C-alpha positions, 0 to 999 in steps of 0.5 A: 125356534121353528120346527117340522113335523109330520101332522100326525106325529105333532097332533099325536104328543100335543093330545097327551100333553093337553090333558093337563091343560085347564079349561078355566083358569084365573091364571091365562099363561097355564092355558098355554103349551111350552114347547123348547129344545132339549138334547135335540128334541122337542120338548111340550109341557102343560101345567095346572100348577097341581099336575105338570107333564112334560114329553119329548118328541122325535122332532129336531128344533131351530133355534134354542128360544122356545115359544108358548103357544094357545094350548087348545087352539093349536090343538085344533089347528093341528088336528083339522090339518091334512095329513102331511108336514107341518111347520111352526115357527114363532117370530117377535111373538107371533105363531105361524103354522104352515101346511101345505097352501094352508097359513094360520097365525096366533098371538103367543106369550112369554116363554119368562111367564110359564111356569117352572117345573120342580127340578128332579133331585135323586135323595129318594129315587127307586123303580117299579114295574110299570104294571105292578104300580097301574095295579095298585092305583086301579085297585084303590083309586076308586075309594078316594073320597071327595069330601073337601072337609077332609082334604087328606082323604082326597088322596092315594096314601103311598106308604114305603117301608122295610122293602114294602109297599101299601097303597090306601084310599078310603072315603070313609064309607069303604077302603081300599089296600093293596100291599106289594112285596118283592119289589127293590126299592133299595132303602127308601122309606116314605109316605106321601098322599098323591091327588087321584088325578095324576094317577088316573093320567100315570095309568095312560103312560105307563109303560110295561117296563120299569117306571122310574119314581123321585119322591121329593119334598112336596111333589113327587115325580114319574118317569115313564121314558119319554115323558115325565109326570110332576104332581103336588103332594098333599099336606096332612098326617093320614088316618091310622087306616090298620086300626078300622081293619077288623082282625076278628071277622069270624064268618066266611061267605066264598061266592062265584064273582061273576054271579055275585056281580050279576045278581047285585046288578040286577037286585039293585035296580029296585033298590033304595035311590039314595042308599042303594041298599042290597040286603044278604040274608046268609045260609050255609049254601045260599044267600038271598039278595033283597032290595026294596023301593017304596017311592016306586012300590018295588020289591026284588029278591034273588037267591044264589048259591054260596059257601057259608061258614058262620051262623045265619045273619043278614047284613046291607051294603050299598050295592054301588060299594059293593060292585067297585070292589068286585071289579078290582078283585080278580080270580073266579072267586071271591072270599067276604069276611064277616062278623055282625051286621054292624061290622064291616066286611073284608072282601079279597080274592079268594087265591091273591097272588103271590107277593099281593095282599089286597082287600077292601073294606065296606061298611054295612048299611042300617038295615030297613025294612 
């Protein structure tokens, strides 16, 4: 096979698929890119077996065989070439790259050894606006667990039923959930657990228009225009997350979001380096934030204006967990539903977007002196 393309076009496409190529692998074939013709265009593919990506490029190849090239060295050569037409040719297992007066050669691999991608089926298929899907991912994926002892928590739970979809992530210390209504998904009902890595790739490629989603046994496919993302799914039952979301929090704290973020950041500088605890002493019109670090002999206190309904109480949280939640809550003010110093707090947008329900649960820390 032979292709001719402008350097910038080829370099951009290679950069997109290169992100999936593993930096270390026990299977050498995974260190390669597959380049082959499809529908009169050039298709580039890469995989680490968990995540796969393919992209169509507006380049017309000559020949039908395809070629498998060493991904990172090939990308490095293309990236360093001058802005001109590049010719890439495969013959008898050798890859030759020509540009201007330069000629570069690499050893290729057998196309038959490259892993096969899942074949798309249409049993469970729907479309969702790209901005809505990205918003769901951004608002939940930060709370995914990294504890390998509970592998089902290492992914984002996507629940689709009754014309509504929920996306949930938790690490046992915090939980983020977003629910969307009013999205036409037909009669599709499914529950899947998606590795967060593929969702980060999704954020890179998802366009502003619709994304087609294909739900298949053991894998998921996102059609993103000229790009397709494939991902294996995590196996196992996801915990009953609804059971841990309190329904009887009777105290309400409403605070300016930016003011709260700034104060927590300042006070947390002197928080405990292990727990990162920031205490909140809540009163009707003010909240006192306090942090202490015994190793440094440091103490920080700051008072901010709030609206608080309930009896005076003190509660402590990991500052980073609170900040992560506040970053995803839009609007000027955030509403925090509370019950007691040992009960989880629920953070919500004071005025949520119509058809959208977002909350972040944060478990409190045992108060220290």
